[in-house]
KEKE-3310 file (N, C-alpha, C; in steps of 0.2 Angstrom, whole numbers, plus 5000, padded with zeros to 4 digits):
npx = (5086:5084:5084:5090:5098:5106:5113:5120:5129:5136:5142:5151:5163:5177:5182:5191:5192:5204:5209:5210:5195:5190:5185:5172:5166:5166:5158:5146:5145:5143:5131:5122:5124:5118:5105:5105:5110:5120:5136:5147:5164:5174:5190:5204:5220:5230:5223:5218:5207:5190:5175:5158:5145:5129:5114:5097:5083:5076:5085:5085:5083:5083:5084:5087:5100:5106:5116:5130:5143:5157:5166:5172:5175:5188:5189:5198:5203:5191:5177:5168:5154:5150:5155:5162:5161:5151:5135:5124:5109:5101:5088:5082:5077:5086:5101:5117:5133:5149:5147:5134:5125:5132:5138:5131:5119:5110:5115:5112:5098:5096:5100:5092:5079:5081:5076:5063:5064:5068:5057:5047:5039:5048:5048:5058:5076:5085:5100:5114:5127:5141:5155:5172:5184:5177:5177:5189:5190:5181:5186:5184:5172:5171:5177:5168:5156:5158:5161:5149:5142:5149:5148:5135:5123:5112:5106:5106:5095:5093:5102:5103:5110:5113:5117:5116:5101:5090:5080:5076:5075:5090:5097:5108:5125:5141:5156:5172:5190:5205:5221:5239:5251:5268:5282:5298:5311:5324:5335:5341:5348:5336:5337:5341:5330:5326:5336:5335:5324:5309:5300:5289:5283:5281:5271:5261:5258:5253:5242:5234:5231:5223:5212:5208:5204:5193:5184:5184:5176:5164:5161:5160:5148:5146:5136:5125:5110:5104:5113:5122:5135:5131:5141:5156:5169:5185:5198:5210:5217:5227:5243:5261:5278:5295:5307:5311:5309:5319:5324:5325:5312:5315:5307:5290:5273:5256:5239:5224:5207:5195:5179:5166:5153:5141:5142:5155:5172:5183:5196:5200:5202:5212:5222:5224:5229:5241:5247:5250:5259:5270:5273:5278:5289:5297:5300:5307:5317:5328:5333:5335:5340:5335:5322:5305:5289:5277:5262:5252:5239:5229:5219:5210:5200:5183:5168:5154:5137:5123:5108:5094:5079:5068:5072:5069:5072:5069:5055:5053:5061:5054:5042:5045:5051:5043:5043:5043:5050:5065:5082:5099:5117:5132:5142:5153:5150:5148:5139:5140:5149:5143:5133:5141:5144:5133:5121:5105:5106:5103:5103:5098:5094:5093:5094:5104:5115:5121:5124:5135:5152:5155:5158:5148:5140:5124:5109:5092:5079:5067:5071:5078:5068:5060:5070:5069:5056:5056:5064:5055:5044:5051:5052:5039:5036:5045:5039:5027)
npy = (4872:4876:4892:4890:4879:4883:4894:4886:4880:4892:4897:4888:4890:4896:4910:4924:4942:4948:4936:4923:4921:4912:4899:4900:4909:4903:4892:4899:4904:4892:4887:4897:4897:4884:4887:4891:4904:4917:4920:4933:4935:4946:4948:4950:4958:4948:4937:4928:4931:4936:4945:4944:4946:4946:4945:4943:4942:4954:4964:4978:4996:5002:4992:4982:4981:4968:4968:4960:4954:4942:4939:4937:4942:4938:4924:4921:4920:4923:4917:4905:4895:4885:4877:4889:4889:4880:4879:4881:4875:4879:4877:4888:4897:4903:4904:4899:4905:4911:4924:4922:4932:4943:4944:4934:4929:4937:4935:4921:4922:4929:4919:4908:4913:4914:4904:4908:4921:4918:4911:4921:4934:4945:4963:4972:4970:4960:4961:4952:4955:4951:4953:4954:4955:4965:4967:4972:4985:4988:4985:4979:4984:4997:4993:4983:4989:4998:4989:4983:4994:4996:4984:4980:4984:4990:5001:4999:5005:5005:5001:4989:4986:4973:4973:4969:4975:4973:4973:4986:5001:5009:5025:5032:5032:5034:5039:5031:5032:5024:5027:5026:5033:5037:5040:5047:5049:5054:5043:5041:5045:5045:5056:5066:5073:5085:5088:5079:5071:5065:5051:5046:5057:5066:5059:5059:5073:5074:5065:5072:5084:5078:5074:5087:5092:5085:5089:5103:5102:5099:5110:5119:5117:5107:5096:5082:5076:5064:5054:5044:5045:5062:5068:5069:5057:5055:5044:5036:5020:5011:5011:5011:5010:5014:5006:5005:5011:5021:5026:5037:5037:5032:5028:5028:5024:5025:5020:5027:5032:5040:5044:5050:5062:5066:5079:5083:5083:5071:5072:5085:5086:5077:5083:5095:5090:5085:5097:5102:5092:5095:5107:5104:5096:5105:5113:5105:5099:5107:5102:5089:5083:5073:5071:5065:5064:5053:5049:5036:5028:5015:5008:5013:5027:5025:5030:5040:5037:5045:5046:5055:5059:5060:5053:5041:5028:5027:5026:5015:5005:5005:5000:4987:4982:4984:4993:5009:5019:5028:5026:5029:5023:5021:5012:5007:5003:4995:5003:5017:5017:5011:5021:5031:5027:5030:5023:5023:5021:5010:5003:4988:4974:4957:4952:4958:4971:4972:4959:4956:4952:4947:4934:4919:4923:4926:4923:4926:4914:4920:4933:4929:4924:4935:4942:4934:4937:4950:4950:4943:4952:4961:4955:4955:4968:4972:4965:4971)
npz = (4982:5000:5009:5021:5018:5008:5015:5025:5017:5012:5024:5027:5020:5025:5022:5025:5025:5014:5010:4998:4989:4980:4982:4987:4978:4966:4969:4971:4958:4950:4956:4952:4938:4936:4933:4921:4919:4914:4921:4926:4930:4940:4942:4953:4951:4954:4952:4962:4968:4966:4961:4957:4944:4938:4927:4928:4919:4907:4895:4898:4903:4920:4930:4946:4957:4967:4981:4989:5000:5000:5010:5027:5044:5056:5067:5077:5094:5099:5109:5105:5106:5097:5082:5072:5058:5054:5051:5064:5072:5085:5089:5094:5087:5080:5069:5070:5066:5059:5048:5046:5049:5044:5029:5024:5025:5018:5005:5004:5004:4991:4982:4985:4981:4968:4958:4958:4952:4939:4934:4934:4925:4922:4919:4921:4924:4937:4946:4952:4963:4969:4980:4985:4999:5007:5020:5024:5020:5010:4997:4984:4980:4972:4959:4955:4955:4944:4934:4932:4927:4915:4908:4904:4891:4895:4908:4925:4939:4953:4968:4980:4995:5004:5018:5036:5043:5050:5041:5039:5030:5025:5022:5024:5027:5036:5029:5029:5033:5035:5042:5043:5053:5054:5064:5064:5075:5086:5095:5112:5128:5141:5149:5141:5135:5130:5121:5111:5099:5103:5096:5102:5110:5100:5092:5102:5102:5089:5089:5098:5091:5081:5089:5094:5082:5079:5089:5086:5074:5079:5087:5078:5073:5064:5061:5059:5062:5059:5061:5073:5083:5080:5072:5063:5067:5074:5077:5087:5086:5088:5095:5094:5100:5105:5116:5129:5146:5149:5138:5125:5112:5096:5086:5082:5079:5074:5072:5064:5062:5052:5052:5043:5042:5029:5026:5029:5023:5020:5014:5015:5029:5031:5024:5031:5043:5037:5034:5047:5051:5043:5048:5061:5057:5051:5062:5071:5064:5066:5078:5076:5061:5053:5057:5054:5048:5042:5034:5028:5018:5025:5019:5004:5005:5010:5003:5009:5011:5005:5002:4997:5004:4996:4985:4971:4974:4987:4990:4983:4990:5003:4999:4996:5007:5018:5028:5034:5040:5039:5041:5047:5047:5056:5052:5039:5021:5005:4999:4997:4987:4976:4974:4970:4957:4951:4953:4962:4979:4993:5009:5015:5023:5030:5048:5062:5065:5077:5080:5072:5069:5081:5094:5092:5083:5075:5064:5064:5061:5057:5052:5041:5033:5031:5023:5012:5008:5005:4993:4985:4984:4977:4965:4961:4960:4949:4939:4935)
capx = (5088:5081:5088:5095:5103:5111:5117:5124:5135:5140:5146:5156:5169:5180:5185:5192:5194:5211:5211:5207:5188:5188:5181:5165:5164:5165:5152:5140:5144:5141:5124:5118:5124:5114:5099:5106:5111:5127:5139:5153:5168:5178:5195:5209:5226:5234:5219:5216:5200:5185:5168:5154:5139:5125:5108:5091:5078:5077:5090:5081:5085:5079:5084:5089:5106:5106:5124:5133:5150:5158:5171:5170:5180:5191:5186:5203:5203:5184:5175:5162:5151:5149:5160:5160:5160:5146:5128:5121:5102:5100:5081:5080:5074:5092:5106:5124:5139:5152:5144:5127:5122:5136:5131:5129:5111:5107:5117:5108:5091:5096:5101:5086:5074:5083:5071:5056:5065:5068:5050:5043:5038:5051:5049:5065:5080:5088:5107:5117:5134:5144:5161:5177:5188:5173:5178:5195:5190:5177:5191:5182:5166:5171:5178:5162:5150:5160:5161:5142:5140:5152:5147:5129:5121:5106:5108:5102:5093:5094:5106:5101:5116:5110:5120:5111:5098:5084:5075:5075:5079:5095:5098:5114:5131:5147:5162:5178:5196:5210:5227:5244:5256:5275:5286:5305:5314:5331:5336:5346:5346:5330:5339:5342:5324:5326:5342:5333:5317:5306:5295:5282:5281:5278:5265:5256:5255:5249:5235:5230:5229:5217:5206:5206:5201:5186:5181:5182:5171:5158:5160:5158:5141:5146:5132:5120:5106:5102:5118:5124:5135:5129:5146:5162:5173:5192:5199:5216:5215:5233:5249:5267:5284:5299:5310:5313:5307:5324:5327:5320:5310:5317:5302:5283:5268:5249:5233:5219:5202:5191:5172:5164:5146:5141:5144:5162:5177:5189:5202:5202:5204:5219:5227:5225:5234:5248:5250:5252:5265:5275:5276:5282:5295:5301:5303:5311:5323:5333:5336:5337:5339:5331:5315:5300:5282:5274:5256:5250:5233:5229:5216:5207:5194:5176:5164:5148:5130:5118:5102:5089:5072:5064:5074:5064:5073:5066:5048:5054:5063:5049:5036:5046:5053:5037:5044:5043:5055:5071:5087:5106:5121:5139:5147:5154:5148:5149:5133:5142:5153:5138:5130:5146:5144:5126:5115:5102:5107:5100:5105:5092:5095:5091:5099:5105:5122:5123:5127:5141:5159:5156:5157:5141:5136:5118:5104:5086:5075:5062:5074:5079:5061:5059:5074:5066:5050:5058:5066:5049:5041:5055:5051:5032:5037:5048:5035:5021)
capy = (4872:4881:4897:4887:4874:4888:4897:4881:4879:4898:4898:4883:4893:4901:4915:4930:4947:4948:4929:4921:4919:4908:4893:4902:4913:4898:4888:4903:4904:4886:4887:4902:4894:4878:4889:4894:4911:4919:4924:4936:4936:4952:4945:4955:4957:4942:4931:4924:4934:4938:4947:4941:4949:4943:4948:4939:4946:4957:4968:4985:5000:5002:4986:4983:4977:4966:4968:4957:4952:4935:4938:4938:4944:4932:4921:4919:4924:4924:4911:4902:4889:4880:4878:4895:4888:4875:4882:4877:4877:4877:4876:4894:4902:4907:4900:4902:4904:4917:4927:4920:4938:4948:4945:4928:4928:4940:4931:4915:4924:4930:4913:4904:4916:4914:4900:4912:4926:4915:4909:4927:4938:4952:4968:4975:4965:4960:4959:4950:4958:4949:4955:4951:4960:4971:4968:4975:4991:4988:4986:4977:4988:5002:4990:4979:4993:5000:4983:4982:5000:4995:4978:4979:4989:4994:5004:4998:5011:5005:4996:4987:4983:4969:4973:4968:4981:4971:4974:4993:5005:5014:5029:5036:5029:5038:5037:5029:5032:5022:5029:5025:5038:5034:5046:5045:5054:5052:5040:5044:5044:5049:5063:5071:5073:5092:5088:5074:5072:5059:5050:5045:5063:5070:5056:5062:5079:5073:5063:5078:5088:5075:5075:5094:5093:5082:5094:5109:5101:5099:5117:5123:5114:5102:5090:5079:5073:5058:5049:5043:5052:5066:5072:5065:5055:5054:5039:5032:5013:5007:5015:5007:5014:5014:5000:5005:5017:5026:5027:5041:5033:5035:5026:5027:5024:5024:5019:5031:5032:5046:5042:5057:5063:5068:5086:5084:5081:5068:5074:5092:5084:5074:5089:5100:5086:5084:5103:5102:5088:5099:5112:5100:5094:5111:5116:5100:5097:5111:5098:5082:5084:5067:5070:5065:5061:5050:5046:5032:5025:5008:5007:5019:5030:5022:5035:5040:5036:5051:5046:5059:5056:5060:5049:5036:5022:5027:5024:5008:5000:5005:4996:4980:4979:4984:4998:5016:5023:5028:5027:5029:5019:5023:5008:5008:4997:4997:5007:5024:5016:5010:5027:5035:5025:5032:5019:5026:5016:5010:4997:4984:4967:4953:4952:4964:4973:4970:4952:4955:4953:4944:4927:4916:4927:4922:4927:4923:4912:4925:4938:4925:4923:4942:4944:4931:4940:4957:4949:4941:4958:4965:4952:4957:4975:4972:4961:4974)
capz = (4989:5004:5011:5026:5015:5005:5020:5028:5012:5012:5030:5027:5017:5030:5018:5028:5021:5012:5008:4992:4989:4974:4983:4988:4973:4961:4971:4970:4951:4948:4958:4947:4931:4935:4931:4914:4919:4912:4926:4924:4936:4940:4946:4955:4946:4955:4950:4967:4971:4961:4962:4951:4943:4933:4926:4928:4916:4901:4894:4898:4908:4926:4935:4953:4959:4974:4982:4995:5000:5002:5015:5034:5049:5059:5074:5082:5100:5101:5112:5101:5109:5092:5076:5068:5051:5053:5053:5070:5073:5092:5090:5098:5081:5077:5066:5072:5062:5056:5042:5045:5049:5040:5027:5019:5026:5012:4999:5003:5002:4984:4979:4987:4977:4961:4954:4957:4947:4932:4932:4934:4919:4924:4915:4922:4927:4943:4945:4958:4963:4975:4980:4990:5003:5010:5028:5025:5017:5004:4992:4977:4978:4966:4953:4954:4952:4938:4929:4930:4922:4908:4904:4901:4887:4898:4914:4931:4942:4960:4971:4987:4998:5010:5025:5041:5045:5053:5036:5039:5025:5027:5017:5025:5031:5037:5026:5033:5030:5040:5040:5048:5054:5056:5066:5065:5079:5088:5101:5117:5135:5143:5153:5136:5131:5127:5116:5106:5097:5105:5092:5106:5112:5094:5091:5106:5099:5083:5091:5102:5086:5078:5094:5094:5075:5079:5093:5082:5069:5083:5089:5072:5071:5058:5064:5055:5067:5057:5063:5080:5085:5074:5070:5061:5072:5073:5083:5087:5088:5089:5096:5095:5100:5111:5118:5136:5149:5150:5131:5120:5107:5089:5081:5084:5074:5076:5067:5066:5057:5051:5050:5041:5040:5022:5025:5030:5018:5023:5011:5018:5036:5030:5021:5037:5047:5034:5035:5054:5051:5040:5053:5066:5054:5050:5068:5075:5061:5069:5083:5073:5054:5050:5059:5049:5049:5036:5034:5022:5018:5027:5013:5001:5008:5008:5003:5013:5007:5007:4998:4999:5006:4990:4979:4969:4977:4994:4990:4981:4996:5008:4997:4996:5014:5022:5033:5031:5044:5036:5046:5045:5051:5057:5049:5032:5017:4998:4997:4994:4981:4971:4973:4966:4951:4948:4955:4968:4983:5000:5013:5018:5023:5036:5053:5066:5065:5084:5080:5067:5071:5088:5095:5092:5078:5072:5061:5066:5055:5055:5048:5034:5030:5029:5018:5006:5006:5002:4987:4982:4983:4972:4959:4959:4958:4943:4934:4934)
cpx = (5085:5086:5093:5100:5108:5116:5122:5130:5139:5145:5152:5163:5172:5185:5185:5194:5202:5213:5208:5200:5186:5184:5174:5162:5162:5159:5146:5139:5141:5133:5120:5118:5120:5107:5100:5107:5118:5130:5146:5157:5172:5184:5200:5215:5230:5230:5217:5210:5196:5178:5165:5148:5135:5118:5103:5086:5080:5082:5087:5084:5080:5079:5087:5095:5105:5114:5125:5140:5151:5163:5169:5176:5182:5187:5191:5203:5196:5182:5168:5160:5150:5155:5158:5158:5155:5140:5125:5114:5101:5093:5079:5077:5080:5097:5113:5129:5142:5149:5137:5123:5125:5140:5129:5122:5108:5108:5113:5100:5091:5096:5095:5080:5075:5078:5065:5058:5065:5061:5045:5044:5041:5051:5055:5069:5082:5095:5109:5124:5137:5152:5166:5180:5184:5175:5185:5196:5186:5181:5189:5176:5166:5172:5172:5157:5152:5160:5153:5140:5143:5150:5140:5127:5116:5109:5104:5100:5095:5099:5104:5107:5113:5113:5114:5108:5091:5078:5073:5078:5084:5097:5105:5119:5136:5152:5167:5184:5201:5217:5232:5249:5263:5279:5293:5309:5321:5331:5341:5344:5340:5331:5340:5336:5323:5332:5340:5326:5313:5300:5288:5279:5278:5272:5260:5253:5251:5242:5231:5227:5223:5211:5203:5202:5194:5182:5179:5177:5164:5156:5158:5151:5141:5142:5126:5116:5104:5107:5119:5131:5134:5135:5152:5166:5181:5195:5206:5216:5221:5239:5255:5273:5288:5301:5311:5311:5312:5328:5322:5319:5312:5311:5295:5278:5261:5244:5227:5213:5198:5184:5168:5156:5146:5143:5152:5166:5183:5196:5205:5205:5211:5224:5229:5230:5241:5251:5253:5259:5271:5278:5280:5289:5300:5304:5308:5317:5329:5337:5339:5335:5335:5324:5310:5294:5279:5267:5254:5243:5233:5224:5212:5201:5187:5171:5157:5142:5126:5112:5097:5083:5068:5066:5069:5065:5070:5059:5048:5056:5057:5043:5038:5049:5048:5038:5045:5048:5062:5076:5094:5110:5128:5144:5147:5152:5150:5143:5135:5146:5148:5134:5134:5146:5137:5120:5112:5102:5104:5103:5099:5094:5093:5096:5101:5113:5125:5126:5133:5147:5160:5156:5150:5137:5130:5114:5097:5083:5070:5065:5076:5073:5059:5063:5071:5060:5051:5060:5060:5045:5044:5053:5044:5032:5040:5044:5028:5022)
cpy = (4877:4886:4894:4883:4878:4891:4893:4880:4886:4899:4893:4885:4898:4906:4922:4935:4947:4941:4928:4919:4915:4902:4895:4905:4908:4893:4892:4903:4898:4885:4891:4899:4888:4880:4893:4902:4913:4923:4927:4937:4943:4950:4951:4954:4951:4936:4926:4926:4936:4940:4944:4946:4945:4946:4943:4944:4950:4962:4975:4989:4999:4996:4987:4978:4975:4964:4964:4956:4945:4933:4939:4940:4938:4930:4920:4923:4925:4917:4909:4896:4883:4882:4884:4894:4882:4879:4878:4880:4874:4877:4882:4899:4905:4902:4903:4900:4911:4918:4925:4927:4943:4945:4940:4926:4931:4937:4925:4917:4925:4924:4908:4906:4916:4910:4904:4918:4924:4913:4915:4930:4945:4956:4972:4970:4965:4957:4957:4953:4956:4950:4952:4957:4966:4972:4971:4982:4992:4989:4984:4981:4992:4998:4986:4983:4996:4995:4982:4988:4999:4989:4977:4985:4994:4997:5002:5004:5011:5000:4995:4983:4979:4968:4972:4974:4980:4973:4982:4997:5010:5018:5033:5032:5034:5035:5035:5030:5030:5024:5026:5030:5036:5040:5043:5051:5051:5049:5043:5042:5048:5056:5068:5073:5080:5092:5083:5075:5065:5057:5049:5052:5067:5066:5058:5068:5079:5070:5068:5082:5085:5075:5082:5095:5091:5087:5100:5108:5101:5106:5121:5121:5110:5095:5088:5074:5066:5052:5049:5040:5056:5070:5067:5063:5054:5050:5036:5025:5009:5012:5010:5012:5013:5007:4999:5011:5023:5027:5031:5037:5036:5033:5026:5027:5023:5024:5023:5030:5038:5043:5049:5057:5066:5075:5088:5080:5078:5070:5081:5090:5082:5079:5093:5096:5086:5091:5104:5098:5091:5104:5109:5098:5100:5114:5111:5097:5101:5107:5092:5082:5079:5066:5070:5062:5059:5047:5042:5029:5017:5005:5013:5021:5027:5028:5034:5038:5042:5051:5050:5056:5055:5057:5043:5030:5021:5024:5016:5003:5000:5000:4988:4977:4980:4989:5004:5021:5023:5029:5028:5025:5022:5019:5009:5002:4999:5001:5014:5023:5014:5016:5031:5033:5026:5028:5022:5020:5016:5004:4994:4977:4963:4953:4958:4965:4972:4963:4951:4956:4950:4937:4925:4921:4923:4927:4923:4920:4916:4930:4935:4925:4930:4944:4941:4935:4947:4956:4947:4947:4962:4962:4954:4964:4976:4968:4965:4978)
cpz = (4993:5006:5016:5023:5012:5010:5024:5023:5012:5018:5030:5024:5021:5027:5022:5023:5020:5009:5001:4993:4984:4976:4984:4982:4967:4963:4970:4962:4948:4950:4953:4940:4930:4933:4924:4914:4918:4918:4924:4930:4934:4944:4948:4950:4947:4953:4955:4971:4965:4964:4956:4950:4938:4932:4925:4925:4910:4901:4893:4904:4914:4931:4941:4954:4966:4976:4989:4994:5002:5007:5022:5038:5053:5065:5079:5088:5103:5104:5109:5105:5103:5086:5072:5061:5049:5055:5058:5072:5081:5094:5095:5093:5078:5074:5067:5067:5060:5049:5041:5045:5044:5035:5022:5020:5020:5006:4998:5001:4994:4980:4979:4982:4970:4956:4953:4952:4940:4930:4931:4927:4921:4918:4915:4925:4934:4942:4952:4957:4970:4975:4985:4994:5006:5017:5029:5021:5011:4997:4985:4975:4972:4959:4951:4951:4945:4932:4927:4925:4915:4904:4901:4897:4890:4905:4920:4935:4949:4962:4978:4990:5004:5016:5030:5044:5049:5048:5036:5034:5027:5021:5018:5029:5031:5032:5031:5029:5036:5037:5045:5047:5057:5058:5067:5069:5080:5094:5105:5124:5137:5147:5148:5132:5128:5121:5110:5104:5098:5100:5095:5107:5106:5092:5095:5104:5093:5084:5095:5096:5082:5083:5094:5087:5076:5084:5090:5077:5073:5085:5084:5069:5065:5061:5059:5060:5065:5060:5071:5081:5079:5071:5067:5067:5070:5079:5082:5090:5090:5090:5097:5095:5106:5112:5125:5139:5149:5143:5127:5114:5100:5084:5085:5078:5077:5070:5069:5060:5058:5049:5049:5040:5033:5021:5026:5024:5021:5020:5014:5025:5036:5028:5027:5042:5044:5035:5042:5054:5048:5044:5058:5063:5053:5057:5071:5071:5063:5075:5080:5065:5050:5053:5054:5051:5042:5037:5028:5023:5021:5021:5010:5005:5006:5009:5007:5008:5010:5002:5001:5000:5000:4984:4977:4973:4984:4995:4988:4987:5001:5005:4997:5003:5019:5028:5030:5034:5041:5042:5043:5049:5051:5054:5042:5028:5010:4995:4993:4987:4975:4969:4969:4959:4947:4949:4962:4973:4990:5003:5016:5018:5030:5041:5056:5066:5072:5084:5076:5071:5078:5088:5095:5088:5075:5068:5063:5060:5052:5051:5041:5030:5027:5023:5011:5003:5003:4995:4982:4980:4977:4965:4956:4956:4951:4937:4932:4927)
residu = (MET:THR:VAL:GLU:ASN:ILE:LEU:SER:LYS:LEU:VAL:SER:PHE:PRO:VAL:LEU:GLY:GLY:GLU:SER:ASN:LEU:SER:ILE:ILE:HIS:TRP:ILE:LYS:GLU:TYR:ILE:GLU:SER:TYR:ASN:ILE:VAL:VAL:ASN:LEU:VAL:PRO:ASN:GLU:GLU:GLY:ASP:LYS:ALA:SER:LEU:HIS:CYS:ARG:ILE:GLY:PRO:GLU:VAL:ASP:GLY:GLY:VAL:ILE:LEU:SER:GLY:HIS:THR:ASP:VAL:VAL:PRO:VAL:ALA:GLY:GLN:LYS:TRP:ASP:THR:ASP:PRO:PHE:VAL:LEU:THR:ASP:LYS:GLU:ASP:GLY:LYS:LEU:TYR:ALA:ARG:GLY:SER:CYS:ASP:MET:LYS:GLY:PHE:VAL:ALA:CYS:CYS:LEU:ALA:VAL:LEU:PRO:GLU:MET:ILE:LYS:ALA:ASP:LEU:LYS:LYS:PRO:ILE:TYR:PHE:ALA:PHE:SER:TYR:ASP:GLU:GLU:ILE:GLY:CYS:LEU:ALA:GLY:PRO:GLU:LEU:ALA:LYS:ALA:ILE:ASN:ASN:PHE:TYR:LYS:GLU:THR:PRO:LYS:TYR:ALA:ILE:ILE:GLY:GLU:PRO:SER:LEU:MET:GLU:PRO:ILE:VAL:GLY:GLN:LYS:GLY:ILE:HIS:ILE:LEU:GLU:THR:TYR:VAL:ASN:GLY:SER:GLU:GLY:HIS:SER:SER:ARG:ILE:LYS:GLN:GLU:VAL:SER:ALA:ILE:HIS:GLU:SER:MET:ARG:LEU:MET:LEU:TRP:LEU:GLU:ASN:LYS:MET:ASN:GLN:LEU:ILE:GLU:ASP:LYS:GLN:LEU:ASP:ALA:ARG:PHE:HIS:PRO:PRO:HIS:SER:THR:ILE:HIS:ILE:GLY:GLN:VAL:LYS:GLY:GLY:ILE:ALA:PRO:ASN:ILE:ILE:ALA:ASP:LYS:ALA:HIS:PHE:TYR:TRP:ASP:VAL:ARG:THR:ILE:PRO:MET:ASP:ASP:VAL:THR:SER:ILE:VAL:GLU:GLU:PHE:GLU:ALA:TYR:CYS:ARG:GLU:ARG:GLU:ALA:GLU:LEU:ARG:ASN:ILE:PHE:PRO:ASP:PHE:SER:ILE:LYS:THR:ILE:GLU:ASN:HIS:PRO:ALA:VAL:PRO:HIS:LEU:ASP:THR:LYS:ASP:ASP:ALA:ASP:VAL:VAL:ASN:PHE:ILE:LYS:ASN:ILE:CYS:GLY:LYS:SER:LYS:LEU:ASN:THR:VAL:ALA:TYR:ALA:SER:GLU:ALA:GLY:GLN:PHE:ALA:ASN:GLU:GLY:PHE:GLN:SER:VAL:ILE:CYS:GLY:PRO:GLY:SER:ILE:ALA:GLN:ALA:HIS:ARG:ALA:ASN:GLU:PHE:ILE:SER:LYS:GLU:GLN:LEU:LYS:LYS:GLY:GLU:GLU:MET:ILE:GLN:LYS:LEU:ILE:LYS:GLU:LEU:SER:LEU)
# end
């Protein structure tokens, strides 16, 4: 099958983050197994989702993992000109569909070049690692990376995460942690604002604390010029609370995220926030004894990626992608999770992140070709 044929099949599975991905993962599994390659599934506890991994080549140390995810973001509310789950060729050099760029294009490249991997005289192995629920917090990445480490007797050396980067080598990404804060205050007539504890007013104080914390990091010169913006960011994305203009709100909550550069520790930021919350509780329980602030994880923190310029994987990826300029990204991926498991990791894949998550998402045919060419060069490098 050609890369376009495979991509057409992959995008036809409308698997959103959080949903069962067994339909697409079993199709990929059967495709790989048709070439007599043993495929291993890593299911979730409920059994309705699974990642997969497999090895092509000899059982020796020093192989390369090619990593991708099988889920996509929703299309509801977006204005698509075509069916988002049908690969559409408008004869403008682009292929349109949800996931065509992020990141089924890379997965299609891996599968399309599989026959060449099998025919090659590989001296070191290539591994496929395809996950689920990446789009809602990289939830399966740690377990998949750990499964590869524990399953094989040999140890892979590098991991290439094929997120869309226009085939540029990415050596750094920010970490991300999404949290939810719930405030329980006391309701009452709005004229009694000093006698009650407004959950909305207190939420505003907490949000201002978070903004001030971000600004303090900047003032303290916690900066990394490789990133744009060059500092950690703290952002409030959703706020809910109150039932009427003249009623003091007894409930409010907000969602916030922290995107950290490698030098900042998200745990310490959250701990400082929690300490401030305890101070507010201690003060306001004199007015309303049941006043409380509770913060929970929306999903576990996704670690940053900070691959050093002199790491072996850097020269390796430069050789096979054909580009020497290193870059960083502000979005999160599974790269940091694979790095934490001991694999030297980089991001490099076809397509532009500017096309991801939007209506009329596309990947250019030229980028698909470049993705295939990178993997073909990878085969040659591992056959030397």
